[in-house]
SERO-4910 file (N, C-alpha, C, O; in steps of 0.05 Angstrom, whole numbers):
BEGIN
 pado doro    nc1    nc2    nc3   cac1   cac2   cac3    cc1    cc2    cc3    oc1    oc2    oc3
  Met    A  -2234   2104   1585  -2239   2094   1611  -2215   2099   1629  -2192   2094   1621
  Pro    A  -2220   2111   1653  -2197   2117   1671  -2184   2091   1681  -2196   2070   1684
  Arg    A  -2158   2094   1687  -2143   2071   1696  -2152   2063   1724  -2157   2080   1741
  Arg    A  -2155   2036   1728  -2164   2027   1754  -2142   2029   1774  -2120   2019   1770
  Ser    A  -2147   2043   1796  -2127   2047   1817  -2130   2026   1838  -2151   2024   1851
  Ile    A  -2109   2010   1843  -2111   1990   1864  -2091   1995   1886  -2091   1980   1906
  Leu    A  -2075   2016   1884  -2056   2023   1905  -2061   2051   1915  -2068   2069   1899
  Thr    A  -2058   2055   1941  -2061   2082   1952  -2036   2097   1945  -2016   2086   1936
  Asp    A  -2037   2123   1949  -2013   2140   1944  -1989   2131   1961  -1967   2130   1951
  Thr    A  -1995   2124   1986  -1973   2115   2004  -1962   2089   1994  -1937   2085   1995
  Glu    A  -1979   2070   1985  -1969   2044   1976  -1953   2048   1950  -1933   2034   1946
  Arg    A  -1961   2066   1933  -1945   2071   1909  -1917   2082   1916  -1898   2074   1904
  Glu    A  -1916   2099   1936  -1890   2111   1944  -1873   2090   1957  -1848   2090   1953
  Asn    A  -1885   2072   1972  -1870   2052   1987  -1862   2027   1971  -1846   2011   1980
  Leu    A  -1873   2025   1947  -1868   2001   1931  -1838   1998   1924  -1828   1975   1924
  Phe    A  -1824   2020   1920  -1795   2019   1914  -1779   2028   1938  -1756   2036   1935
  Ala    A  -1791   2026   1961  -1777   2036   1986  -1752   2020   1991  -1750   1996   1986
  Leu    A  -1731   2034   2001  -1706   2021   2008  -1706   2012   2037  -1722   2022   2053
  Pro    A  -1690   1992   2043  -1688   1982   2071  -1682   2004   2090  -1667   2023   2084
  Asp    A  -1694   2002   2114  -1689   2023   2134  -1675   2012   2159  -1675   2026   2180
  Asn    A  -1664   1988   2158  -1649   1978   2181  -1623   1966   2171  -1620   1957   2148
  Gln    A  -1603   1965   2189  -1576   1956   2181  -1576   1927   2171  -1561   1920   2153
  Glu    A  -1592   1910   2183  -1592   1882   2176  -1600   1879   2146  -1587   1864   2131
  Asp    A  -1621   1892   2138  -1630   1890   2110  -1611   1904   2091  -1607   1895   2069
  Leu    A  -1599   1926   2100  -1579   1940   2083  -1556   1921   2077  -1547   1919   2054
  Ile    A  -1547   1907   2097  -1524   1888   2093  -1533   1865   2075  -1518   1856   2058
  Arg    A  -1558   1855   2079  -1568   1832   2064  -1570   1839   2034  -1563   1822   2017
  Tyr    A  -1580   1862   2028  -1585   1870   2000  -1561   1881   1986  -1558   1878   1962
  Phe    A  -1543   1895   2001  -1523   1911   1988  -1494   1902   1994  -1476   1918   1991
  Ser    A  -1491   1878   2003  -1463   1868   2008  -1452   1857   1982  -1466   1843   1967
  Phe    A  -1427   1862   1976  -1414   1853   1952  -1400   1827   1956  -1389   1822   1977
  Ser    A  -1400   1810   1935  -1384   1786   1935  -1356   1793   1925  -1351   1815   1917
  Glu    A  -1338   1773   1927  -1311   1778   1917  -1311   1783   1887  -1296   1799   1877
  Arg    A  -1329   1769   1873  -1332   1774   1844  -1341   1803   1839  -1330   1816   1821
  Asp    A  -1361   1812   1854  -1370   1839   1851  -1347   1859   1855  -1343   1877   1839
  Leu    A  -1332   1855   1877  -1311   1874   1883  -1289   1874   1862  -1278   1895   1855
  Ser    A  -1284   1850   1851  -1263   1848   1830  -1272   1864   1805  -1255   1878   1793
  Ile    A  -1297   1862   1798  -1307   1877   1775  -1308   1907   1780  -1300   1923   1762
  Ile    A  -1316   1915   1804  -1317   1943   1811  -1289   1956   1810  -1286   1978   1800
  Arg    A  -1269   1941   1820  -1242   1952   1821  -1229   1955   1794  -1208   1968   1792
  Gln    A  -1240   1943   1774  -1229   1945   1747  -1234   1973   1735  -1222   1980   1714
  His    A  -1251   1989   1747  -1257   2015   1736  -1237   2036   1747  -1230   2036   1770
  Arg    A  -1229   2053   1729  -1209   2073   1736  -1222   2097   1750  -1242   2107   1740
  Gly    A  -1210   2106   1771  -1219   2130   1785  -1239   2123   1807  -1257   2106   1803
  Ala    A  -1236   2136   1830  -1253   2131   1853  -1282   2137   1847  -1300   2122   1855
  Ala    A  -1287   2158   1833  -1315   2166   1827  -1329   2145   1810  -1352   2138   1814
  Asn    A  -1314   2134   1790  -1326   2114   1773  -1331   2088   1788  -1351   2074   1784
  Arg    A  -1313   2081   1806  -1316   2057   1822  -1341   2059   1840  -1357   2040   1841
  Ile    A  -1343   2081   1854  -1366   2083   1872  -1392   2086   1857  -1413   2077   1866
  Gly    A  -1391   2100   1834  -1415   2103   1818  -1425   2077   1807  -1448   2071   1808
  Phe    A  -1406   2061   1796  -1413   2035   1786  -1424   2017   1808  -1444   2003   1803
  Ala    A  -1412   2018   1831  -1421   2001   1853  -1449   2009   1863  -1465   1991   1869
  Val    A  -1454   2035   1865  -1481   2044   1873  -1502   2035   1853  -1524   2026   1861
  Gln    A  -1496   2038   1827  -1515   2030   1807  -1521   2000   1809  -1544   1992   1805
  Leu    A  -1501   1984   1814  -1504   1956   1818  -1523   1950   1841  -1541   1933   1839
  Cys    A  -1520   1965   1863  -1538   1961   1886  -1567   1966   1879  -1584   1950   1885
  Tyr    A  -1572   1988   1866  -1599   1996   1860  -1612   1978   1839  -1636   1973   1840
  Met    A  -1596   1967   1821  -1607   1948   1801  -1614   1922   1814  -1632   1908   1805
  Arg    A  -1600   1915   1836  -1607   1890   1850  -1631   1895   1869  -1649   1878   1871
  Tyr    A  -1631   1917   1882  -1654   1923   1900  -1655   1954   1903  -1636   1967   1911
  Pro    A  -1678   1965   1898  -1704   1952   1892  -1708   1941   1864  -1729   1930   1858
  Gly    A  -1688   1944   1846  -1690   1934   1819  -1695   1956   1799  -1710   1953   1780
  Ile    A  -1682   1979   1803  -1687   2002   1786  -1660   2014   1778  -1639   2007   1789
  Ile    A  -1661   2033   1760  -1637   2048   1752  -1639   2076   1766  -1659   2090   1763
  Leu    A  -1618   2083   1780  -1617   2108   1794  -1615   2131   1773  -1597   2131   1757
  Gly    A  -1634   2149   1774  -1635   2170   1754  -1611   2189   1755  -1597   2191   1775
  Thr    A  -1606   2203   1733  -1584   2221   1731  -1583   2242   1753  -1562   2249   1763
  Asn    A  -1606   2253   1759  -1608   2274   1779  -1615   2264   1807  -1621   2280   1825
  Glu    A  -1614   2238   1811  -1621   2226   1837  -1596   2220   1853  -1575   2213   1843
  Thr    A  -1598   2223   1879  -1576   2219   1898  -1581   2193   1913  -1604   2188   1922
  Pro    A  -1561   2176   1916  -1565   2151   1931  -1573   2156   1960  -1567   2177   1971
  His    A  -1587   2137   1971  -1593   2138   2000  -1567   2139   2015  -1549   2123   2010
  Pro    A  -1564   2158   2035  -1539   2161   2049  -1528   2135   2062  -1504   2130   2061
  Ala    A  -1547   2119   2073  -1538   2094   2086  -1526   2074   2065  -1507   2060   2071
  Ile    A  -1538   2073   2041  -1528   2056   2020  -1501   2066   2011  -1482   2051   2006
  Leu    A  -1499   2092   2007  -1474   2104   1997  -1451   2098   2017  -1429   2092   2009
  Arg    A  -1457   2101   2043  -1436   2095   2063  -1428   2066   2063  -1404   2060   2065
  Leu    A  -1447   2048   2061  -1441   2020   2060  -1425   2012   2036  -1406   1997   2038
  Val    A  -1432   2023   2013  -1417   2018   1988  -1388   2029   1991  -1369   2015   1984
  Ala    A  -1385   2053   2000  -1359   2066   2003  -1341   2050   2022  -1317   2046   2016
  Thr    A  -1352   2040   2043  -1337   2024   2062  -1326   1998   2049  -1304   1990   2053
  Gln    A  -1344   1985   2034  -1336   1960   2022  -1315   1962   2001  -1298   1945   1998
  Ile    A  -1315   1984   1986  -1295   1987   1964  -1273   2006   1972  -1255   2013   1956
  Asp    A  -1273   2014   1998  -1251   2030   2009  -1247   2056   1994  -1225   2063   1986
  Glu    A  -1270   2070   1990  -1269   2097   1978  -1285   2116   1995  -1299   2108   2013
  Leu    A  -1281   2142   1989  -1296   2163   2004  -1324   2166   1992  -1327   2167   1967
  Ala    A  -1344   2168   2009  -1372   2170   1999  -1376   2195   1982  -1392   2194   1963
  Asp    A  -1362   2216   1988  -1366   2241   1973  -1356   2240   1944  -1359   2259   1929
  Arg    A  -1342   2218   1937  -1333   2215   1909  -1357   2212   1891  -1355   2216   1866
  Trp    A  -1380   2205   1902  -1404   2203   1886  -1410   2230   1872  -1421   2230   1849
  Asp    A  -1404   2252   1885  -1410   2278   1873  -1396   2283   1847  -1405   2298   1830
  Asn    A  -1374   2269   1842  -1359   2272   1817  -1367   2251   1796  -1356   2250   1774
  Tyr    A  -1386   2234   1804  -1393   2211   1786  -1413   2220   1764  -1431   2236   1768
  Gly    A  -1408   2209   1741  -1427   2212   1720  -1432   2240   1710  -1455   2246   1701
  Arg    A  -1413   2258   1712  -1416   2285   1701  -1420   2283   1670  -1432   2301   1658
  Arg    A  -1408   2262   1659  -1413   2257   1631  -1435   2236   1628  -1433   2215   1640
  Phe    A  -1456   2243   1614  -1478   2224   1610  -1468   2198   1598  -1478   2176   1604
  Gln    A  -1447   2200   1581  -1436   2176   1568  -1426   2156   1589  -1428   2132   1585
  Thr    A  -1414   2166   1611  -1403   2148   1631  -1425   2131   1643  -1423   2107   1645
  Arg    A  -1447   2144   1652  -1469   2129   1663  -1481   2109   1644  -1486   2086   1651
  Arg    A  -1484   2117   1619  -1496   2099   1599  -1478   2075   1595  -1488   2053   1593
  Glu    A  -1452   2079   1594  -1433   2057   1590  -1434   2038   1614  -1433   2014   1610
  His    A  -1436   2049   1637  -1437   2033   1661  -1463   2016   1662  -1462   1992   1669
  Leu    A  -1485   2028   1654  -1510   2013   1654  -1510   1990   1634  -1519   1968   1640
  Val    A  -1498   1995   1611  -1496   1973   1591  -1477   1952   1602  -1483   1928   1599
  Glu    A  -1456   1959   1615  -1437   1940   1626  -1450   1924   1648  -1446   1899   1650
  Leu    A  -1465   1937   1666  -1479   1923   1687  -1498   1902   1676  -1500   1880   1687
  Gln    A  -1513   1910   1656  -1532   1891   1644  -1518   1868   1630  -1527   1845   1632
  Thr    A  -1496   1873   1618  -1481   1852   1604  -1468   1833   1623  -1470   1808   1620
  Ile    A  -1455   1843   1644  -1440   1826   1662  -1458   1811   1681  -1455   1787   1686
  Phe    A  -1478   1825   1692  -1495   1814   1713  -1522   1803   1704  -1536   1790   1719
  Gly    A  -1528   1807   1678  -1552   1795   1667  -1578   1810   1671  -1599   1799   1667
  Phe    A  -1576   1835   1679  -1601   1851   1682  -1613   1857   1655  -1599   1862   1635
  Val    A  -1640   1857   1654  -1654   1864   1630  -1675   1885   1636  -1686   1885   1658
  Thr    A  -1681   1902   1617  -1702   1922   1621  -1729   1910   1615  -1732   1895   1596
  Phe    A  -1749   1916   1632  -1776   1905   1628  -1787   1916   1602  -1786   1940   1596
  Gly    A  -1797   1898   1586  -1809   1905   1560  -1836   1891   1556  -1845   1875   1573
  Thr    A  -1848   1896   1534  -1874   1884   1528  -1873   1854   1527  -1892   1840   1533
  Glu    A  -1849   1843   1521  -1846   1814   1520  -1848   1801   1548  -1853   1777   1550
  His    A  -1844   1817   1569  -1845   1807   1596  -1873   1809   1608  -1879   1798   1629
  Tyr    A  -1891   1824   1595  -1917   1829   1606  -1933   1803   1610  -1944   1800   1632
  Pro    A  -1935   1785   1590  -1951   1761   1594  -1941   1744   1618  -1958   1734   1634
  Ser    A  -1915   1740   1620  -1905   1724   1642  -1909   1738   1669  -1912   1724   1690
  Ala    A  -1909   1764   1669  -1914   1779   1694  -1943   1775   1703  -1948   1770   1727
  Val    A  -1961   1775   1684  -1989   1770   1691  -1992   1741   1701  -2006   1736   1721
  Glu    A  -1979   1723   1687  -1981   1694   1695  -1970   1689   1722  -1980   1672   1737
  Ser    A  -1949   1704   1730  -1937   1699   1756  -1955   1706   1779  -1951   1697   1802
  Leu    A  -1976   1722   1774  -1994   1730   1795  -2020   1714   1796  -2038   1720   1813
  Glu    A  -2023   1695   1778  -2048   1680   1777  -2054   1665   1803  -2076   1665   1813
  Thr    A  -2033   1652   1814  -2037   1637   1839  -2041   1656   1863  -2060   1652   1878
  Pro    A  -2024   1677   1866  -2030   1695   1889  -2057   1708   1887  -2069   1714   1908
  Ala    A  -2067   1714   1863  -2093   1727   1859  -2116   1710   1868  -2138   1720   1873
  Trp    A  -2112   1683   1870  -2132   1666   1880  -2133   1667   1911  -2152   1657   1923
  Gln    A  -2113   1679   1923  -2112   1680   1952  -2118   1708   1963  -2126   1711   1986
  Thr    A  -2115   1728   1946  -2120   1756   1956  -2125   1774   1932  -2115   1770   1910
  Asp    A  -2141   1795   1937  -2145   1816   1916  -2133   1842   1926  -2140   1863   1915
  Lys    A  -2116   1841   1946  -2103   1865   1957  -2081   1874   1938  -2062   1859   1933
  Gly    A  -2083   1898   1927  -2064   1907   1907  -2036   1907   1916  -2018   1900   1901
  Ile    A  -2031   1916   1941  -2003   1919   1950  -1990   1892   1953  -1966   1889   1949
  Leu    A  -2005   1871   1961  -1994   1844   1963  -1987   1833   1936  -1966   1820   1932
  Leu    A  -2004   1838   1916  -1998   1828   1889  -1975   1844   1877  -1958   1832   1863
  Ala    A  -1974   1870   1882  -1952   1886   1871  -1926   1877   1884  -1905   1876   1870
  Gly    A  -1926   1870   1909  -1902   1860   1923  -1893   1834   1911  -1869   1829   1907
  Ala    A  -1913   1816   1905  -1906   1790   1893  -1894   1794   1866  -1876   1779   1858
  Leu    A  -1905   1813   1851  -1895   1818   1824  -1867   1829   1824  -1850   1820   1809
  Thr    A  -1861   1848   1841  -1834   1860   1842  -1814   1838   1851  -1791   1838   1840
  Gln    A  -1822   1821   1869  -1804   1799   1877  -1799   1780   1854  -1776   1771   1849
  His    A  -1820   1774   1839  -1817   1756   1816  -1798   1768   1795  -1781   1754   1785
  Leu    A  -1800   1794   1790  -1782   1807   1771  -1754   1808   1781  -1735   1803   1765
  Arg    A  -1750   1814   1806  -1723   1816   1817  -1708   1789   1815  -1685   1788   1807
  Thr    A  -1722   1767   1821  -1709   1741   1821  -1701   1734   1792  -1683   1717   1788
  Arg    A  -1713   1746   1772  -1706   1741   1744  -1689   1763   1732  -1684   1764   1708
  Leu    A  -1679   1781   1750  -1661   1802   1742  -1674   1821   1721  -1660   1832   1704
  Ile    A  -1700   1823   1722  -1715   1842   1705  -1719   1868   1720  -1732   1868   1741
  Leu    A  -1709   1890   1709  -1712   1915   1722  -1741   1923   1723  -1756   1919   1704
  Leu    A  -1749   1935   1745  -1777   1941   1750  -1787   1963   1731  -1774   1982   1726
  Pro    A  -1812   1959   1720  -1824   1980   1704  -1835   2001   1723  -1830   2000   1747
  Ser    A  -1848   2021   1712  -1860   2043   1728  -1882   2032   1746  -1893   2010   1741
  Val    A  -1889   2047   1766  -1911   2039   1784  -1937   2036   1768  -1953   2019   1774
  Asn    A  -1941   2054   1749  -1965   2052   1733  -1968   2025   1718  -1989   2014   1717
  Val    A  -1945   2015   1708  -1946   1990   1694  -1951   1967   1714  -1967   1949   1708
  Ile    A  -1938   1968   1737  -1942   1948   1757  -1971   1947   1766  -1983   1926   1769
  Glu    A  -1983   1971   1769  -2011   1973   1778  -2029   1962   1756  -2050   1949   1762
  Arg    A  -2022   1968   1731  -2039   1958   1709  -2039   1928   1707  -2060   1915   1702
  Ile    A  -2016   1916   1712  -2013   1886   1712  -2030   1874   1734  -2045   1855   1730
  Cys    A  -2028   1886   1758  -2043   1876   1781  -2073   1879   1777  -2088   1861   1783
  Ala    A  -2081   1901   1766  -2110   1906   1761  -2120   1886   1741  -2143   1875   1744
  Glu    A  -2105   1879   1721  -2114   1860   1701  -2117   1832   1713  -2136   1818   1708
  Val    A  -2097   1825   1731  -2099   1799   1744  -2122   1797   1763  -2136   1777   1764
  Ile    A  -2127   1819   1777  -2150   1819   1796  -2176   1816   1781  -2194   1801   1789
  Thr    A  -2179   1830   1758  -2203   1827   1742  -2207   1799   1732  -2229   1788   1733
  Arg    A  -2186   1787   1722  -2187   1759   1712  -2195   1740   1735  -2213   1724   1731
  Ser    A  -2181   1742   1757  -2186   1723   1779  -2214   1727   1791  -2227   1707   1799
  Thr    A  -2224   1752   1792  -2251   1757   1802  -2272   1743   1784  -2291   1731   1794
  Arg    A  -2268   1744   1758  -2286   1731   1740  -2285   1701   1743  -2305   1687   1743
  Gln    A  -2261   1690   1746  -2258   1661   1750  -2270   1652   1776  -2283   1631   1778
  Ile    A  -2266   1668   1797  -2277   1660   1823  -2307   1661   1822  -2321   1644   1833
  Cys    A  -2318   1682   1810  -2347   1684   1806  -2358   1660   1791  -2379   1649   1798
  Ser    A  -2344   1652   1770  -2352   1629   1754  -2353   1603   1771  -2371   1588   1769
  Val    A  -2332   1600   1787  -2330   1576   1804  -2352   1575   1825  -2365   1555   1829
  Leu    A  -2357   1598   1837  -2378   1600   1858  -2406   1596   1848  -2423   1586   1862
  Thr    A  -2411   1604   1823  -2438   1603   1812  -2442   1578   1794  -2465   1574   1784
  Glu    A  -2422   1562   1791  -2424   1540   1772  -2447   1520   1779  -2460   1511   1761
  Lys    A  -2451   1515   1805  -2470   1495   1813  -2497   1508   1822  -2514   1494   1833
  Leu    A  -2500   1534   1818  -2524   1547   1827  -2547   1543   1807  -2543   1545   1783
  Thr    A  -2570   1538   1817  -2594   1535   1800  -2607   1563   1796  -2599   1583   1807
  Ile    A  -2628   1563   1779  -2643   1588   1775  -2655   1598   1801  -2655   1622   1806
  Glu    A  -2664   1579   1817  -2676   1586   1843  -2655   1600   1861  -2660   1619   1875
  His    A  -2631   1589   1861  -2609   1601   1877  -2603   1629   1867  -2600   1647   1883
  Leu    A  -2601   1632   1841  -2594   1658   1829  -2616   1679   1835  -2610   1702   1841
  Asn    A  -2641   1670   1833  -2663   1688   1839  -2663   1696   1869  -2668   1719   1876
  Gly    A  -2657   1677   1886  -2655   1683   1914  -2633   1703   1920  -2637   1721   1937
  Leu    A  -2610   1700   1907  -2588   1719   1911  -2595   1746   1900  -2589   1767   1913
  Asp    A  -2608   1747   1878  -2617   1773   1866  -2636   1787   1885  -2636   1812   1887
  Ser    A  -2653   1771   1899  -2673   1784   1917  -2660   1798   1941  -2672   1814   1955
  Leu    A  -2634   1791   1946  -2620   1804   1968  -2615   1834   1963  -2609   1849   1981
  Leu    A  -2618   1842   1938  -2615   1870   1930  -2641   1886   1934  -2642   1910   1931
  Asp    A  -2663   1872   1941  -2689   1885   1947  -2688   1898   1974  -2673   1889   1992
  Leu    A  -2704   1918   1978  -2705   1931   2004  -2718   1912   2025  -2737   1898   2019
  Lys    A  -2706   1912   2048  -2718   1896   2070  -2745   1909   2077  -2747   1933   2079
  Pro    A  -2766   1892   2082  -2792   1903   2089  -2791   1923   2112  -2778   1918   2132
  Glu    A  -2804   1945   2108  -2806   1966   2128  -2778   1977   2136  -2772   1982   2159
  Ser    A  -2760   1978   2116  -2733   1987   2121  -2723   2003   2096  -2734   2000   2074
  Ala    A  -2702   2019   2101  -2690   2034   2079  -2665   2021   2069  -2651   2033   2052
  Ile    A  -2658   1997   2078  -2634   1983   2069  -2641   1958   2055  -2663   1947   2059
  Thr    A  -2623   1948   2039  -2628   1923   2024  -2624   1899   2043  -2613   1902   2065
  Met    A  -2635   1876   2034  -2631   1852   2050  -2601   1845   2053  -2592   1836   2074
  Leu    A  -2586   1850   2031  -2557   1845   2032  -2543   1862   2054  -2527   1852   2069
  Ser    A  -2550   1888   2055  -2538   1905   2075  -2546   1896   2103  -2529   1897   2121
  Trp    A  -2570   1887   2106  -2579   1877   2132  -2564   1852   2140  -2556   1850   2163
  Leu    A  -2559   1834   2121  -2545   1809   2127  -2516   1815   2135  -2504   1800   2150
  Arg    A  -2505   1837   2124  -2476   1843   2129  -2472   1860   2154  -2449   1866   2161
  Gln    A  -2493   1867   2168  -2490   1883   2192  -2476   1867   2214  -2479   1843   2216
  Pro    A  -2460   1880   2230  -2446   1866   2252  -2465   1855   2272  -2488   1864   2275
  Thr    A  -2456   1835   2287  -2474   1822   2307  -2481   1840   2330  -2503   1837   2342
  Gly    A  -2464   1858   2337  -2470   1875   2360  -2462   1862   2386  -2451   1840   2386
  Ser    A  -2467   1875   2408  -2460   1864   2434  -2478   1841   2441  -2498   1836   2428
  Ala    A  -2470   1826   2462  -2484   1801   2469  -2510   1808   2485  -2512   1802   2509
  Lys    A  -2529   1820   2471  -2555   1826   2483  -2576   1809   2470  -2572   1801   2447
  Ala    A  -2598   1804   2484  -2618   1786   2474  -2628   1795   2446  -2632   1778   2428
  Arg    A  -2634   1820   2443  -2645   1830   2417  -2625   1827   2394  -2633   1822   2371
  His    A  -2599   1830   2401  -2579   1827   2380  -2576   1798   2372  -2573   1791   2349
  Val    A  -2578   1780   2392  -2576   1751   2386  -2600   1742   2369  -2596   1728   2350
  Leu    A  -2624   1751   2376  -2647   1744   2360  -2645   1755   2332  -2653   1741   2312
  Glu    A  -2635   1779   2329  -2632   1791   2302  -2612   1775   2286  -2616   1771   2262
  His    A  -2591   1766   2299  -2571   1750   2285  -2582   1723   2277  -2576   1713   2255
  Ile    A  -2598   1711   2293  -2611   1686   2286  -2629   1689   2261  -2630   1672   2244
  Lys    A  -2642   1712   2260  -2659   1717   2236  -2642   1719   2211  -2650   1709   2190
  Arg    A  -2618   1731   2214  -2600   1733   2191  -2592   1705   2182  -2592   1698   2158
  Leu    A  -2584   1688   2201  -2575   1661   2194  -2597   1645   2181  -2592   1631   2162
  Arg    A  -2622   1648   2190  -2644   1634   2178  -2649   1644   2149  -2655   1628   2132
  Ser    A  -2645   1670   2145  -2649   1681   2118  -2628   1670   2099  -2634   1664   2076
  Ile    A  -2603   1667   2109  -2582   1656   2092  -2588   1626   2086  -2584   1618   2063
  Arg    A  -2596   1611   2106  -2602   1583   2102  -2625   1579   2083  -2627   1559   2069
  Ala    A  -2644   1598   2084  -2667   1596   2066  -2660   1597   2037  -2675   1589   2019
  Leu    A  -2636   1608   2030  -2627   1609   2003  -2621   1581   1992  -2622   1576   1968
  Gly    A  -2615   1563   2011  -2609   1535   2002  -2585   1532   1984  -2586   1515   1966
  Leu    A  -2565   1547   1989  -2541   1546   1972  -2527   1519   1975  -2529   1507   1997
  Pro    A  -2514   1508   1954  -2501   1482   1955  -2480   1481   1978  -2467   1501   1983
  Asn    A  -2477   1458   1990  -2457   1455   2010  -2429   1453   1997  -2426   1444   1974
  Gly    A  -2409   1462   2011  -2381   1459   2002  -2371   1482   1984  -2350   1480   1973
  Leu    A  -2387   1503   1981  -2377   1526   1965  -2352   1537   1976  -2334   1547   1961
  Glu    A  -2349   1536   2003  -2325   1548   2015  -2300   1532   2008  -2278   1542   2013
  Lys    A  -2303   1508   1998  -2280   1492   1991  -2271   1496   1962  -2250   1485   1954
  Thr    A  -2286   1510   1947  -2280   1513   1918  -2260   1536   1913  -2248   1536   1891
  Ile    A  -2257   1554   1931  -2238   1576   1928  -2222   1580   1954  -2229   1569   1974
  His    A  -2201   1596   1953  -2185   1601   1976  -2201   1615   1998  -2218   1632   1992
  Gln    A  -2196   1607   2023  -2211   1617   2046  -2210   1647   2048  -2229   1660   2055
  Asn    A  -2186   1659   2042  -2184   1688   2044  -2203   1702   2026  -2215   1722   2033
  Val    A  -2206   1692   2002  -2224   1704   1982  -2253   1698   1989  -2270   1716   1985
  Tyr    A  -2258   1674   1999  -2285   1666   2005  -2296   1684   2027  -2319   1681   2036
***
């Protein structure tokens, strides 16, 4: 079975997007005195700036900067200014794979970062149960999940894993919402709802498609048509208060 896609290509690309304004850059990437003290313990300008940049990326967006990846220029400049080093020292950083690996282990040990693993999957799903009752929009749930992981210092998994978690939560919540909405329905109610899938008399569309048509402009024939739709809905005799059983956004 193909993986369920809940994010567009643009949303997938933007999920790990870096801040694009100075205010957010300062908010996410400013160092404390403790940070600076730890950074300055490293020998050599390249190691100091490399360690500092890795710390920034692990905090936000919550990833490890790859060996062949270059930091965002604005982040690199901000880091260099704070630790009083030249930004171009990054070019000399991590020529030895061992250096980067040692720094990543050190960052995780000192600052408490952990790599996302299978043991984090259940809690990640659980963290989205409440948001999923309010929306089924993938990008909103993915955003809530990444924020949940960041606050717990858990490095973000791949976009595919994030999307898989969100898809699972959406499927679960959809089933629960359906169960809640249909709990008080009788056989007559269910038969009436099923009949909405029948073709409207003398028409090529179903009753459901007809009911979902927009009201149109304020003309007499549009008003009369809309009244017919309202009467058809009322004829189903659905229980009162269904709109109070689930979140209004989902309803």
